[in-house]
N, C-alpha and C positions, 0 to 999 in steps of 0.2 A: 241375418246370414249374408255372406258375400261370397262371390266367386273369385278365385285367384288362379291365374296362370302360375305354374310352379316356378317362380322366378329363380334364376341361378342364385345359389347361396353366396352371400357376400362375406368376404374376409374382413377382419379388423373390427369385430364387434366387441363391446366392452363387457358384456355379461353373457352368461349362458345358462339356460334353464332346461332341465329335463322334465317333460310332462308325462306323468304316469297315468295310464288309463285304468279306471276302476272296473274291476270285473263284476259283471252283473250276474245274478243267480241264473243258472241254466235250467231249462225245462226239458224233460225227457218225454217225447211224444211217441207212442207206439204206433207204428205203421205196418200195414200188411207186408210190405216189401222191405222191412227193416234189415233183414239179413243180407239181401242183395245190395242195399244201399251201403251197408257197412263194408262190404267187400270192395266197393268202388272207391272208398276213401283210401288214398295212399298212406302207407305207414311212414314214408319218408320221401323227401325230395332231394336227398343228398346226391344221388347219382346224377340227377338232372342238373343240379347246381354245378357239380364238377365238370359236366359236359359243356355248359354254356359260359361259365365264368370267364375263360380266357378271351371271349369275344366282346365282353362288355368294357366300355372305356369311360374315363372321366374327361370332361371338357373344361378346360381352364381358359377363361377369357380375360383380357386386359383392355381397359378403355382409358384413354387419356382424358383427364378433366382439367378444366381451368382452375388455377389457384384462386383464392378469394381476391387476392390483389389484382390479378389479371381481370377477373370478373368486375371488380370495382372500376378499373380503368375503362373496361369495355362498355360499361353502362353510362359513362359520361359522354353525351353526344358531342360529335365534332362541332367545332366553332361555338361550343357552349361557353358562357361566361365563367363557368367553373373550371374549364380546361386549363386556363393559365395558372390556376392555383395548384396544379399537380405537377411538380417538378419531376423530370425524368432523370433521376440520378440514384445511385446505389444507397446513399444515406436515407433518402425518402423511402425507398423500398424496404430497407432494413428496419426502419421505424415501424412501418405497417406490419412487417413480418412478425416482429416482437409483440406488437399489440394483438394480432390475431392469435399468436401462441398463448398469450396470457388469458385470452378469452376462450381457449380450448378449441379454436377453429383449426381444421386440418390445413396445413400450409407447408409448402416445400421451401427449404432454406434459401434456395437460389431464385425463388419466385417462378420457377418453371412449372409446366403442367404436372399435376399430380396424377397418379394412376389408381384406378379402382379395379378390383378383380372380382370375378364371379366363377362359380362352379356349377356345372351341369352334367348331364349324362349322355351317353350315346352307345352305339354298337357298330361293330365292323360288319360290312355287307359283303365284301369279297376278299380274297386272299391278297389282292394287290394294295389294299389300304383305303377303300372307300368307307366312310363313316356316316351314319345317319343320326340326326339329332333334331331338336326343335329350332324353328326360325328364331323364336324369342330368346333362346340360349345364346346365340351368336350375334344377335342384332346390335349394331353399333359398335362391335368390338374392333379394336385396332390390331390386336394380336390374339390368335387362337392356338392353343396347345392341346394336344390329345395325349393323355396318360394311359398307357397300356397296362395290362394285367401284370406284366413283369416289372413294372415301375419305371420303364423308360418313357421319356417325353419326346414328342415329335411336333414340330410346327405344322399346322394344318392350313391348307388352301381351300377356300370356299369354291366349290364347283357350281353351286346354285342354291337358291332358297326361294320359298314361296310363302308369303305372309298369309294368304287366304286360307291355307291349310296348316300353317304354322310348322312347316317342314324345311329342313336344310340338309344338303349333302356336302360333306367335306372330303378331302383327300390328304393322306399322309404318305410319305415315302419311307419305306423300310426295306432293307436288303434281304428279306426273307419272307416266305409265304406266311400269311397271318390266319389264325382261326377266325371263322365268321359264322354268322347266323343266317337262316333262310326264312322267308316269309311263309306263314301259314294262311289258311283261308278263314278270314274273320267272319265271313257270311255264314259259315257252318257253326260258329261258336254260339252256344245257347246260354240263356240265363240259368245260372246255377252251376255252370262249368267251373272247374278249378282253373285259376290263373296265377302266374308268378310275376311279380313286378321286381325289376332289378334297376339299381341306380346308385346315386352318390349323394344321398340326403345329408345336408349340413356338413358335407365334406367327408362323411363316412363311406369310403369307396366300397364297391361291390357288396352293397346291402341287398339281401333277398327278402322279400315279404310274400306271403301267400294269402289268397282270398278267393272269392268267387265273382263271377259276372253278376252284378246286381240288376242291370237293365241294359237294353239295347236302344239305339236310335235317339239318344238324348240330344236335344237342342239347347245349348247353354248360351246362345246369342253371342258367340265369340267370332263368328264368321259366316259367310254365305253357304258353306257346305257342312255345317254342323251335323254330325251323325255319330256322336261319341258312344263308346262302350263305357258304362258306369261300373266301377269295381269297388270292392271294400278292402282290397289289399292295401296296406299302409304305404302312402307316398307323401313326400314332404318337399320342401324347398331343396333343390339340387337333384331331384328325381327327373326333372324335365328332360325329355329326349331319350330316356332309358326305355328298354324294350318291355313289352307285356307279352309273356310267353304262355302257350298252352302246355299241356302235360307232355307233349312230344318235343318240347324245346323249340317250337316254331314261333316266330314273331307274329302275333295277331293284332298288335297295336303299339302305339308310341305314347307313353305316359306324358300328359300335357297339362292338366289342370286339376285343382281340388276345390271343393265347396266347403267353406269353413268360416266360422265367426272370428277366428284369430289368425288365420293364415297357416295353421298347423293341421295335421291330419285328424279328421273326425269320422273316417270310414267312408267318405264319398269322394272318389277320385274318377277322373275321366281320361280315356285314351283314344287317340285317333285310330280307327280300325285300319288294318292292313289293306283292306279293299280300297281305301282312299290313298293310303301311303304308297303302295307299290307302283301304281301308274304315275303318280307325281314324281317319285324318285327316279323312275325310268326316264321320264322326260328331262329331269334335271341332269341325269347322267349323259343323255344324248345331246341335249341342246343348251344346258345351263339355265334354262328357264322353262316355264310351263305355258303351253299353248292350249287355249280352251275354246270349245265350240261356243257359238254365239247365235241366239235366236232373236232377241230384241223384243221381248214382251214383258209387261208387268203382270204379275199373277198373285193369286191368293188361294189358300186351301179351300176345299168345299166343306161347308158346315152341313149339319143335318137339315137345317131350314132351307139352305140353297139347293141341296140335293132334292128335297121334296118339291120345291117350286119348279124344278127343271124336269121332274119325272124320273129322276135317277134312282136306282135301287140301293146305292151306297154312296159313301163320301169319298171314294177314290178319285183322284184326278187333281188338276190344277186349273182354276178358273182364270181365264184371260181378262184382266181388268183394262189393259191398254196395249195397243200395238204401236210401238215407237216408230217414228218416221225414219226413212232411209235405213231400214234394217232388213235382214232376211225374212223376218215374219211379214213385214209389209209387202214384200215382193211376192209373197205366197197368198193363199186364200184364207189365212187365219184372221178371225174377227174377234173384237171384244165381245165377251159373252160366251165364247166357245169354252168347253171344258176339255183340256187335253188329258185323255185317260190312258194313253199308251204311246211309247216311243219304240219304233222297230219291233213291235209285238210284245214289249215288256211293260207290265202294268206300272202306271204312275200312281204311287200311293198318296202323295201330297205335293204341295208346292216345293218344299225343300228337295224332295226326291227328283222332281223334274229339273231343278237347277243343276243338281249333280249329274244327272243323265246327259243333259245337253253339254255341260262342261267337259265331261269325259269323252264325248264324241269327237272325232277328228274333223278339223277344219276342212271344208270343201266336200265333206260327205253329205249325201242326201239322207235326211232323217224322215222316216215314215211316221207321221203323227196320226193317231186315231183320236178324233175329237167328237164330243157329244154336242150336237146342235139341233134344235127343234125336235127333241125327243127321238133322235136317231143318230147312228154313228156315221162318220164321214172320214175318209182317208185324205190327208193333205201331205204332199211331199215338199220339204223345205231344204234347200241347200244351205248348210250352216256356214256362217261367217267366222271371223277370228275376233275374239274379244281382246281388247287392249285397254289398259287403264281401268277405269271404273264403269265401263259400259255394262249395260244390263243384258245378261244372258237370258235369264228368265227370273227376274227378281221378285221376291215376295213383297207384298204391300201390307202395311200395318193396318190395324183397325178393321179386322174382319168381323164387322158387327152383323148380327142377324138382320136380315133385310126388312124392307118396308113394303107396304101395300098402298094402293091408291085411295082406299077408304078413308074418309075424314079429311080429304084434301080439297082445297079450292084451287083450281088450275086455270092457267091462262096461256094462250099461245104466245110465242115470242114476237114482241113488237118493239118498236123504237122506244116506246114509253117504258116497257118492262126492262129493257136493256139499261136504260138510264137510271131507273129507280133502284135496280139491284146491282148496278155497275157490272153488267155481264159483257163478256167479250163479243165483238162483232162477228166472230166466226163460230161462236157457240150456238148449237142448234138443239131444239128439244121443246119440252113443255115446262113452263115455269110454275112453281108452287107459290101461290100468293097468300095462302092462309092454311093453317093446320088446326083442326078441331082438337080442343083439349081432351085428354084421356082417350084419344082415338088410337088405333093400332099404329097409324103413321107417326103420331106424336111419341109413342113409346119407343120408336126406333130412332128418334132424334132428328127426324126431318123438320125443316123449318122454312119459312118464307124466304124466297130467293134461291132455293135449291132448284136445279134443273133436271127433269127426268129425260134422259137421252134414249133409254131403251126399256122396254117392258118384256120380260120373258124372252130375251135375246132378239127382239124385234125393235127396230128403230121407230121412234114416235116423233111427230112434229105437230100434231093437232091433239086437242083434248079428247076428241072422239077416238083417236088411236089408243089412248091410254084406257079409256072405258071399255073398248072392244077387247083388248088383251086381258083385262081383269075378268070380263065376262067369260072369255074362253077358258081361263084358268078355273073359274067357278064351275062351269059346265063340265070340265074334266075332273071335277071333284078333288082338285088340288087344295091343300090347306094354306098355301102361301103363294105369293106372287113375287117375282124377282125384278127389282128395279136397278137400272144403272144410272147413278146420280152424279152430277157435278155440283159440288158444294164449295163455293168460294175458290174455285180453281182446282180442287182436289176431287179426283174421280174414284168411285168405289161402287161395288154392288151391295145392295141391302135387300132384305126380305121382310115382309110383314104378313101376319096371319090374316086370312080372309074371314071376316065375320059371317 
């Protein structure tokens, strides 16, 4: 299986296939509330379709591409010995043009740049002509045209776009007020709710499909703020940027991606929720770009094992793996090993949630962080900075492996000899693992000779006895696991291991 952003439908294909879905036998399950459930199923969406149809648009993009002849010339390096064999005259160009045509290559007769076009979807946001779509629909386009419900076409101007959330805001000029759609509250949408997807799949404009919300909070690894709504309403290539509507005709999402083995619809689609879309579009509208809050920590979600080792009742929160230098976090009291469990009183469900909460906060505002440290809560105030480029707001780290314990480890304090033997940095501090007993709890977590234990249960260690003491404390507290902060060949991470 593979994940596809719903790329704009490309014109100029040689063949066309209609894929028919095979109907599976249906099962009738009697439920106590079946009469009530039947009443909630709408008999028709026709009235809603008529209401929203005029505000849905098609996005037509055009991109200039180099002809093969231009590309051929471009790939010959300057001052190359082959350059002298490429005469710059019309006869030579005509020869190559005819050759490429015979070989079925796309080629413009005059050797000028060819054009490729794509189709996407969008919707009108206000009466003056603001249009919302996906960033990937208009990315790299030289010309963007918006086709309205009445068939008229209008050249669009890009107000702003944001690759991290895959959103873009366009503007068209029309001498009359336009029908538009309004945002709904995606946070109130529930799994099982009816939804309507609208768009321009394969160039078939104003296509409406109906389904339900299959899941919430999907992370499909497409960006730092993934929090997709999963739907089973049919969406395909060309649907990108189209609205996902609730039964009231409000926009609760932007159709963006599908999960499919072939690139076609298999009933698994993803939409960016309006809770993410609305604030991003508002910033694009006001500033043309998105300004995000910046904390400057590397984080990972809390596993059951980590929660147990820290004496936490649940896995809510984001574990701080590293505080980056010269960041708002470093200027505050945040430490590696802290678990950030709330921001301004709002619960942090996981690492992704914290990233989004910090990003949504205004630059310069003071964020009130509730952290879990040494089995108790602590309040830390941080003045958020401005994120630019690829800086880390609160980035997640990969490899959240269940942690390790000290049992089965042969340890050594940091010396010049151990630094040289394991090629450790002169600034790295901690206790060095020099041997790992086979089949021990530590071995099962992947610990190896040369790894450096920097902290145990959120406490820094520099001597072997520090490690032993912290393990004993965890054992006396009847904890099942101990949390280690490890530096392994320059990579830092938290690991836990079961205490025998």
